[in-house]
C-alpha positions as CSV (number, residue, x, y, z in Angstrom):
1,M,0.0,0.0,0.0
2,A,2.9,2.3,0.8
3,R,4.4,1.8,-2.6
4,K,1.1,2.5,-4.4
5,T,0.6,5.7,-2.3
6,K,4.2,6.9,-3.2
7,A,3.6,6.1,-6.9
8,K,0.3,7.9,-6.9
9,A,1.9,11.0,-5.2
10,A,4.8,11.0,-7.8
11,R,2.2,10.9,-10.7
12,S,0.3,13.8,-9.2
13,I,3.6,15.8,-8.9
14,S,4.5,15.1,-12.5
15,K,1.1,16.1,-13.7
16,R,1.4,19.4,-11.8
17,R,4.8,20.0,-13.4
18,R,3.4,19.8,-16.9
19,W,2.7,23.2,-18.4
20,T,-1.0,23.4,-18.8
21,P,-2.4,27.0,-19.3
22,A,-5.5,26.3,-17.1
23,K,-3.3,25.4,-14.1
24,F,-0.8,28.3,-14.3
25,S,-1.2,32.0,-13.8
26,H,-0.7,34.6,-16.5
27,A,2.7,35.5,-14.9
28,D,3.9,31.9,-15.4
29,Q,2.8,32.0,-19.0
30,F,4.7,35.2,-19.7
31,L,7.7,33.7,-18.1
32,K,7.4,30.7,-20.5
33,L,7.2,33.0,-23.5
34,Q,10.2,35.0,-22.2
35,Q,12.2,31.7,-21.8
36,W,11.3,30.8,-25.4
37,L,12.3,34.1,-26.8
38,L,15.5,34.6,-24.7
39,P,16.5,31.1,-23.2
40,D,19.8,32.5,-21.8
41,D,21.9,35.6,-21.6
42,G,24.5,34.2,-24.1
43,I,23.8,37.0,-26.7
44,F,24.7,39.6,-24.1
45,A,28.0,37.9,-23.1
46,N,30.2,40.6,-24.8
47,L,28.5,43.6,-23.2
48,K,30.9,45.3,-20.8
49,R,28.8,46.7,-18.0
50,H,30.0,48.6,-15.0
51,G,30.9,46.5,-12.0
52,N,28.2,48.1,-9.8
53,T,25.4,47.4,-12.2
54,G,22.8,45.3,-10.4
55,W,20.6,44.3,-13.3
56,L,21.0,41.8,-16.2
57,P,20.5,42.8,-19.8
58,S,17.6,40.4,-20.2
59,Q,15.9,42.0,-17.2
60,L,16.3,45.5,-18.7
61,V,14.9,44.1,-22.0
62,W,11.8,42.7,-20.3
63,L,11.3,45.9,-18.3
64,A,11.5,48.0,-21.5
65,L,9.0,45.7,-23.3
66,C,6.5,45.9,-20.5
67,W,7.0,49.7,-20.4
68,S,6.2,49.9,-24.2
69,W,3.2,47.6,-23.8
70,S,1.7,49.7,-21.1
71,E,-1.4,51.7,-21.9
72,C,-0.6,54.6,-19.5
73,N,-0.6,58.0,-21.0
74,Y,2.4,59.2,-18.9
75,L,5.8,57.7,-19.2
76,T,6.4,57.7,-15.4
77,D,3.1,55.9,-14.8
78,A,4.0,53.3,-17.5
79,F,7.4,52.7,-15.8
80,I,5.7,52.1,-12.4
81,Q,3.3,49.7,-13.9
82,A,6.1,47.9,-15.8
83,G,8.1,47.5,-12.6
84,E,5.1,45.9,-10.9
85,W,4.7,43.5,-13.8
86,C,8.4,42.5,-13.8
87,E,8.1,41.9,-10.0
88,L,5.4,39.3,-10.7
89,I,6.9,37.7,-13.8
90,I,10.7,37.5,-13.1
91,G,10.6,38.2,-9.4
92,K,12.6,41.4,-9.5
93,T,12.4,45.0,-10.7
94,P,15.7,45.7,-12.5
95,L,15.6,49.5,-11.9
96,T,13.6,51.3,-9.3
97,T,13.8,54.9,-10.6
98,Y,12.5,56.3,-13.8
99,Q,15.6,58.5,-14.4
100,G,17.9,55.5,-14.0
101,F,15.7,53.4,-16.3
102,M,15.8,56.1,-19.1
103,G,19.5,56.6,-18.6
104,A,20.1,52.8,-19.1
105,L,17.9,52.8,-22.2
106,V,19.8,55.7,-23.7
107,R,23.1,54.1,-22.9
108,W,22.4,50.5,-24.0
109,T,19.7,50.6,-26.7
110,D,22.1,50.8,-29.6
111,Q,24.1,47.8,-28.4
112,L,21.1,45.7,-27.4
113,L,19.0,46.1,-30.6
114,P,21.4,44.3,-33.1
115,R,21.5,41.3,-30.7
116,L,17.8,41.3,-30.3
117,W,17.3,41.5,-34.1
118,S,19.4,38.4,-34.6
119,V,17.2,36.5,-32.0
120,L,14.1,37.8,-33.7
121,H,15.3,36.6,-37.1
122,R,16.1,33.1,-35.7
123,R,12.7,32.8,-34.0
124,M,10.9,34.0,-37.1
125,Q,12.6,31.3,-39.2
126,E,12.0,28.6,-36.6
127,I,8.2,29.1,-36.5
128,S,7.5,30.1,-40.1
129,G,7.8,26.8,-42.0
130,K,6.3,27.2,-45.5
131,V,5.4,30.8,-44.9
132,W,9.1,31.9,-44.7
133,S,9.3,32.6,-48.4
134,V,7.1,33.5,-51.4
135,G,7.8,31.8,-54.7
136,G,11.3,30.9,-53.5
137,W,12.1,34.5,-52.4
138,V,12.5,35.9,-48.9
139,A,10.7,39.1,-49.6
140,I,11.6,42.1,-47.5
141,A,10.0,45.5,-48.1
142,F,11.5,48.9,-47.1
143,G,9.5,52.0,-46.4
144,G,9.6,55.2,-44.3
145,S,7.3,57.3,-42.1
146,R,7.4,60.0,-39.4
147,S,6.2,60.3,-35.8
148,T,5.7,63.7,-34.2
149,A,7.7,64.8,-31.2
150,P,6.9,67.4,-28.5
151,R,8.0,71.0,-29.2
152,T,11.0,71.1,-26.8
153,E,14.3,72.8,-27.5
154,S,16.1,69.5,-27.4
155,N,13.8,67.9,-30.0
156,E,13.8,70.9,-32.2
157,Q,17.6,71.0,-32.4
158,A,17.9,67.3,-33.1
159,L,14.9,66.6,-35.3
160,C,14.0,69.8,-37.2
161,A,15.6,70.4,-40.7
162,P,17.8,73.5,-40.6
163,S,16.9,74.4,-44.2
164,Y,13.1,74.0,-43.6
165,G,11.1,75.9,-46.2
166,N,13.9,76.4,-48.7
167,G,13.5,73.1,-50.7
168,K,11.9,72.7,-54.1
169,T,8.6,71.3,-52.7
170,A,8.2,74.2,-50.3
171,K,8.9,76.8,-53.0
172,Y,6.4,74.9,-55.3
173,R,3.7,75.2,-52.6
174,K,4.4,78.9,-52.1
175,K,4.1,79.5,-55.9
176,K,1.0,77.5,-56.3
177,S,-0.9,79.0,-53.4
178,K,0.4,82.6,-53.9
179,G,-3.1,84.1,-53.9
180,M,-4.4,82.0,-51.0
181,R,-1.5,82.5,-48.5
182,R,-2.3,84.1,-45.2
183,K,-1.5,87.7,-44.7
184,K,1.4,88.5,-42.4
185,N,-0.1,90.0,-39.3
186,E,0.2,89.6,-35.5
187,K,-3.0,87.7,-35.1
188,N,-2.3,85.0,-37.7
189,K,1.4,84.2,-37.3
190,A,2.9,81.2,-39.1
191,Q,3.9,78.3,-36.8
192,P,7.5,77.0,-36.7
193,Q,8.3,73.6,-38.0
194,E,7.1,70.7,-35.8
195,P,9.9,68.2,-34.8
196,Q,9.4,64.8,-36.2
197,A,11.4,61.5,-36.0
198,W,12.0,59.6,-39.2
199,I,11.5,55.8,-39.3
200,T,13.0,53.6,-42.0
201,L,11.7,50.1,-41.7
202,L,12.7,46.7,-43.2
203,W,9.7,44.5,-43.1
204,H,9.3,40.7,-43.8
205,M,6.5,40.6,-46.3
206,S,5.3,37.0,-46.0
207,L,5.4,36.9,-42.2
208,R,4.3,40.6,-41.9
209,L,6.9,41.3,-39.2
210,P,9.5,44.0,-38.7
211,W,13.0,42.9,-39.7
212,M,15.1,45.9,-38.6
213,W,14.8,49.7,-38.6
214,K,16.8,52.9,-38.5
215,L,15.7,56.2,-36.9
216,G,16.8,59.8,-37.7
217,P,15.6,63.4,-37.9
218,S,12.7,64.6,-40.0
219,N,15.1,65.4,-43.0
220,A,16.8,62.0,-42.9
221,S,17.3,60.1,-46.1
222,E,15.5,56.8,-46.2
223,R,17.8,55.5,-49.0
224,A,20.9,56.3,-46.8
225,H,19.2,54.4,-43.9
226,V,18.6,51.4,-46.1
227,M,22.2,51.4,-47.3
228,E,23.4,51.5,-43.7
229,M,21.2,48.6,-42.7
230,L,22.4,46.7,-45.8
231,G,26.0,47.1,-44.5
232,E,25.2,46.2,-40.9
233,G,22.5,43.5,-41.2
234,E,22.4,39.9,-42.2
235,F,20.0,38.6,-44.8
236,P,19.3,35.2,-46.4
237,K,20.8,34.4,-49.8
238,N,17.5,34.5,-51.6
239,T,16.4,37.9,-50.3
240,L,14.4,40.1,-52.6
241,F,14.0,43.7,-51.5
242,C,10.8,45.4,-52.6
243,G,10.4,49.2,-52.6
244,D,8.4,52.1,-53.8
245,A,9.5,54.8,-56.2
246,G,11.5,56.6,-53.5
247,F,14.2,53.8,-53.3
248,V,15.9,54.4,-56.6
249,G,19.5,55.2,-57.6
250,Y,22.7,53.5,-58.7
251,P,24.4,53.5,-55.2
252,L,21.6,51.7,-53.5
253,W,21.0,49.1,-56.3
254,A,24.8,48.5,-56.7
255,Q,25.1,47.8,-53.0
256,I,22.3,45.3,-53.1
257,A,23.8,43.6,-56.2
258,R,27.3,43.5,-54.6
259,R,25.9,41.5,-51.6
260,G,24.5,38.9,-54.0
261,L,20.9,39.9,-53.2
262,S,18.0,41.0,-55.5
263,F,15.5,43.9,-55.6
264,L,12.2,44.9,-57.1
265,V,11.5,48.7,-57.2
266,R,8.8,50.8,-58.9
267,V,10.3,53.4,-61.2
268,G,9.1,56.3,-63.2
269,A,10.3,59.6,-64.6
270,N,12.7,59.8,-61.7
271,V,15.2,57.4,-63.4
272,T,17.1,57.4,-66.6
273,L,17.9,54.0,-68.2
274,L,20.1,53.0,-71.2
275,T,19.3,50.4,-73.8
276,E,21.0,48.8,-76.8
277,R,17.8,48.6,-78.8
278,T,16.9,51.3,-81.3
279,D,13.1,51.3,-80.9
280,C,13.2,51.2,-77.0
281,I,10.0,49.2,-76.9
282,I,9.6,47.3,-73.6
283,R,7.6,44.1,-73.9
284,R,5.4,42.8,-71.1
285,Q,8.0,40.4,-69.8
286,G,10.6,43.2,-69.9
287,N,13.7,44.1,-71.8
288,L,17.2,44.3,-70.5
289,V,18.4,47.8,-69.7
290,F,21.4,49.5,-68.0
291,C,21.5,51.8,-65.1
292,W,24.8,53.8,-65.6
293,P,24.6,57.5,-64.6
294,R,27.4,59.9,-65.6
295,A,28.9,59.9,-62.1
296,A,29.4,56.1,-62.2
297,Q,30.9,56.4,-65.7
298,K,33.4,59.0,-64.5
299,E,34.5,56.7,-61.6
300,N,34.8,53.7,-64.0
301,L,32.1,51.8,-62.1
302,P,30.4,49.0,-64.1
303,P,26.9,49.5,-65.3
304,L,24.0,47.6,-63.7
305,R,22.3,45.2,-66.0
306,L,18.6,45.2,-65.1
307,R,15.2,44.1,-66.4
308,L,12.4,46.6,-66.9
309,V,8.8,45.3,-66.7
310,R,5.5,47.0,-67.3
311,V,2.6,45.5,-65.2
312,K,-0.9,46.4,-64.4
313,I,-1.7,46.6,-60.7
314,G,-5.4,47.4,-60.1
315,R,-6.4,50.0,-62.6
316,Q,-2.9,51.5,-63.1
317,W,0.0,50.5,-65.3
318,M,3.4,50.6,-63.5
319,W,7.0,50.2,-64.4
320,M,9.0,47.8,-62.2
321,L,12.8,47.4,-62.3
322,T,14.7,44.3,-61.0
323,N,18.1,42.8,-61.2
324,V,16.6,39.3,-61.6
325,L,17.2,39.0,-65.4
326,Q,15.5,35.6,-66.0
327,C,11.8,35.8,-66.5
328,A,11.3,32.3,-65.2
329,Q,12.8,33.2,-61.8
330,L,10.5,36.3,-61.3
331,T,7.5,36.4,-63.6
332,S,5.1,39.3,-64.2
333,E,2.5,37.5,-62.0
334,Q,4.9,37.2,-59.1
335,I,5.9,40.9,-59.5
336,V,2.3,42.0,-59.2
337,K,1.8,39.7,-56.1
338,L,4.9,40.9,-54.4
339,Y,4.2,44.6,-55.0
340,R,0.7,44.2,-53.6
341,M,2.1,42.5,-50.5
342,R,4.5,45.4,-50.0
343,W,1.5,47.6,-49.1
344,G,1.4,45.8,-45.8
345,I,4.3,47.9,-44.5
346,E,2.0,51.0,-44.5
347,I,-0.5,49.0,-42.4
348,E,2.4,48.3,-40.0
349,F,3.1,52.0,-39.7
350,R,-0.6,52.6,-39.0
351,G,-0.5,50.0,-36.3
352,L,2.4,51.7,-34.6
353,K,0.8,55.1,-34.7
354,Q,-2.8,54.1,-33.9
355,T,-2.8,50.8,-32.0
356,L,0.4,51.6,-29.9
357,D,-0.5,55.3,-30.0
358,R,3.0,56.4,-31.2
359,K,1.8,59.0,-33.7
360,K,3.0,61.6,-31.3
361,L,5.9,60.5,-29.0
362,R,6.1,61.6,-25.4
363,C,9.7,62.1,-24.5
364,R,10.9,65.7,-24.3
365,N,14.6,64.8,-24.7
366,S,15.7,63.7,-28.2
367,Q,17.9,60.9,-27.0
368,R,15.2,59.5,-24.8
369,L,12.7,60.0,-27.6
370,F,14.7,57.7,-29.9
371,A,14.9,55.1,-27.1
372,E,11.1,55.3,-26.7
373,L,10.5,54.8,-30.4
374,N,13.1,52.0,-30.7
375,W,11.5,50.0,-27.9
376,S,8.0,50.7,-29.2
377,L,8.9,49.1,-32.5
378,L,10.5,46.2,-30.8
379,A,7.5,45.6,-28.5
380,M,5.2,45.7,-31.5
381,A,7.5,43.2,-33.4
382,I,7.8,40.8,-30.4
383,G,4.0,40.9,-29.7
384,E,3.3,40.0,-33.3
385,L,5.9,37.3,-33.3
386,L,4.3,35.7,-30.2
387,A,0.9,35.8,-31.8
388,L,2.2,34.3,-35.1
389,K,3.9,31.5,-33.1
390,E,0.6,30.5,-31.5
391,Q,-1.4,30.8,-34.7
392,L,1.0,28.7,-36.8
393,A,1.3,26.1,-34.0
394,S,-2.5,25.8,-33.5
395,P,-4.0,22.3,-33.7
396,K,-6.0,23.3,-36.9
397,S,-2.7,23.8,-38.9
398,N,-1.1,20.5,-39.8
399,A,0.6,18.9,-42.8
400,R,-2.7,18.3,-44.7
401,T,-4.2,21.8,-44.3
402,P,-2.5,25.0,-45.5
403,P,-0.8,27.1,-42.8
404,P,-2.8,30.1,-41.4
405,D,-2.4,33.3,-43.4
406,P,-0.3,35.9,-41.5
407,K,-2.4,38.5,-43.2
408,K,-5.3,37.6,-40.9
409,R,-3.2,38.4,-37.7
410,S,-4.6,41.5,-35.9
411,L,-2.2,43.8,-34.1
412,A,-5.0,45.4,-32.2
413,N,-6.2,42.1,-30.8
414,T,-2.7,41.0,-30.1
415,I,-1.9,44.1,-28.0
416,R,-5.3,43.8,-26.4
417,A,-4.6,40.2,-25.3
418,I,-1.1,41.1,-24.0
419,R,-2.3,44.0,-22.0
420,Y,-5.3,42.1,-20.5
421,C,-3.0,39.3,-19.3
422,L,-0.4,41.8,-17.9
423,L,-3.2,43.5,-15.9
424,H,-4.3,40.1,-14.4
425,L,-0.9,38.5,-13.8
426,K,-2.0,36.9,-10.5
427,D,-5.1,35.3,-11.9
428,T,-5.2,31.7,-13.0
429,P,-7.2,31.8,-16.3
430,K,-10.0,29.4,-17.2
431,P,-9.4,27.0,-20.2
432,G,-9.4,29.1,-23.4
433,A,-8.9,32.4,-21.6
434,D,-5.1,32.1,-21.1
435,L,-2.5,34.1,-23.0
436,R,-1.7,31.6,-25.6
437,S,-5.4,31.0,-26.5
438,R,-6.0,34.7,-26.7
439,L,-3.0,35.2,-29.0
440,R,-4.2,32.3,-31.1
441,R,-7.6,34.1,-31.6
442,A,-6.0,37.5,-32.3
443,V,-7.1,37.6,-35.9
444,T,-9.1,40.0,-38.0
445,D,-12.8,39.8,-38.7
446,S,-13.9,36.9,-40.9
447,Y,-17.3,38.2,-42.0
448,V,-18.0,39.4,-45.6
449,R,-18.3,43.1,-45.8
450,T,-21.3,44.6,-47.6
451,S,-19.8,48.0,-48.1
452,S,-16.4,49.5,-49.0
453,K,-14.0,50.6,-46.3
454,R,-12.8,53.4,-48.5
455,A,-13.0,56.9,-47.0
456,R,-16.1,58.9,-47.9
457,Y,-14.0,62.0,-48.5
458,C,-10.4,62.0,-49.6
459,P,-8.9,65.5,-50.0
460,P,-6.7,65.9,-53.1
461,N,-2.9,66.3,-52.6
462,P,-1.7,69.1,-54.8
463,D,2.0,68.1,-54.3
464,K,1.5,64.5,-55.5
465,K,2.3,64.4,-59.2
466,P,1.9,61.4,-61.5
467,L,5.1,59.3,-61.5
468,G,5.2,59.1,-65.3
469,D,7.4,56.8,-67.5
470,P,11.1,56.3,-67.1
471,T,13.5,58.0,-69.5
472,I,15.1,55.4,-71.8
473,R,17.8,56.4,-74.2
474,K,20.1,54.5,-76.5
475,L,23.7,53.8,-75.5
476,S,26.2,55.9,-77.3
477,T,29.2,54.5,-79.2
478,S,31.7,55.6,-76.5
479,E,29.5,54.1,-73.8
480,K,29.4,50.7,-75.7
481,K,33.2,50.7,-76.0
482,K,33.6,51.6,-72.3
483,I,31.3,48.7,-71.3
484,K,33.4,46.3,-73.4
485,T,36.6,47.6,-71.8
486,L,35.2,47.2,-68.3
487,T,34.0,43.7,-69.1
488,R,37.5,42.7,-70.3
489,M,39.1,44.1,-67.2
490,K,36.6,42.2,-65.0
491,C,37.3,38.9,-66.9
492,A,41.1,39.5,-66.6
493,A,40.8,40.1,-62.9
């Protein structure tokens, strides 16, 4: 009888040790997800911290994520709430003062982000399966947007453009609205420029998750940001970058080609291309063209051999340029599909500004403001990653049925589920009400709409001009000779 009693007790203990959502509190579930995301502190081994530092990097990361997930309007209230959550989840509040917390973020964010991006990429590839690529391509979109900052002296000095109002667009506006401009008087003064932070984002198109990003002032160059990320980041061999008409130019395309990667960019009258053909007629599948500006010719840089394709997306015909020369590797149908998928990056920006309420940032110091924006983006990416993990691992998705569409994932429902469970960390949820179940159900509406979601009134934008067609001219005799010379030099080397 004693042996049976001991065996029964051992079985009951083993059952209790099994991780069942209904038997554990929300705090235990968050701890499990944290251990999956960051199983150890190995990625932070090379960080040299001060000897008196009493917190671990993983603890600071978790505190910053909880701070970014908080719904409090004031940053200090969000820090107090995040500290209480960390006390319940990891058993310790890494930093007890708001000033110390912000000082640590300003000091360590730039060193922590690249390490966390690498972890994010590994976890994305682990859970993705068939959804990792589209038609054999790991499609990554790039795009840019701005978030407004408070009108403080620090933000104005760091974020405002010093030559504001002297550009071509500003002069065009003044000329166009000459008769409608306000009269200069004391009652109706013109407002100074509003400080804004520029966000350039690389976004995984099939998983619909942020890949990495770069921040800068309001007059930052998104092309320069992308080139910096290309030099610093790591990408799969079959990566295909997809961008809108702003991401054009020989330096950017040459850097992508030098890394052995591919790109697909919309072009128009903002580019000039060269061709060997006399008629310059571009077929539907596309003709081979050269991108070789005068500056590249003077520096004896080789021309970029590209393929120009004209496709119809919706009601509009568009010109698409790619360095994938074989039509079989990237067909016109794939180009249309990929460019339509690229639009999801704009929805990602909308989620950051509306769902996480980062349309206007809250920090009054420029360095702290960049830290706030960096951790808001990371909190959004990790929240979406956790939701995608549960949705792809749901019992309904198996080898026979197609995987769930990441397009159905809802950022609003994901953040709502995370915030609810953080506010009820001590509670033991009922079956189906735990964090993992809530994340699994964080999808968009499935009903069929009876009316359009298009805005009833869309004001016209006078500054937005038609993109037009790219300028295509024939190669001159001297340019043809120079191409042959550069080809011989390349073969000899």
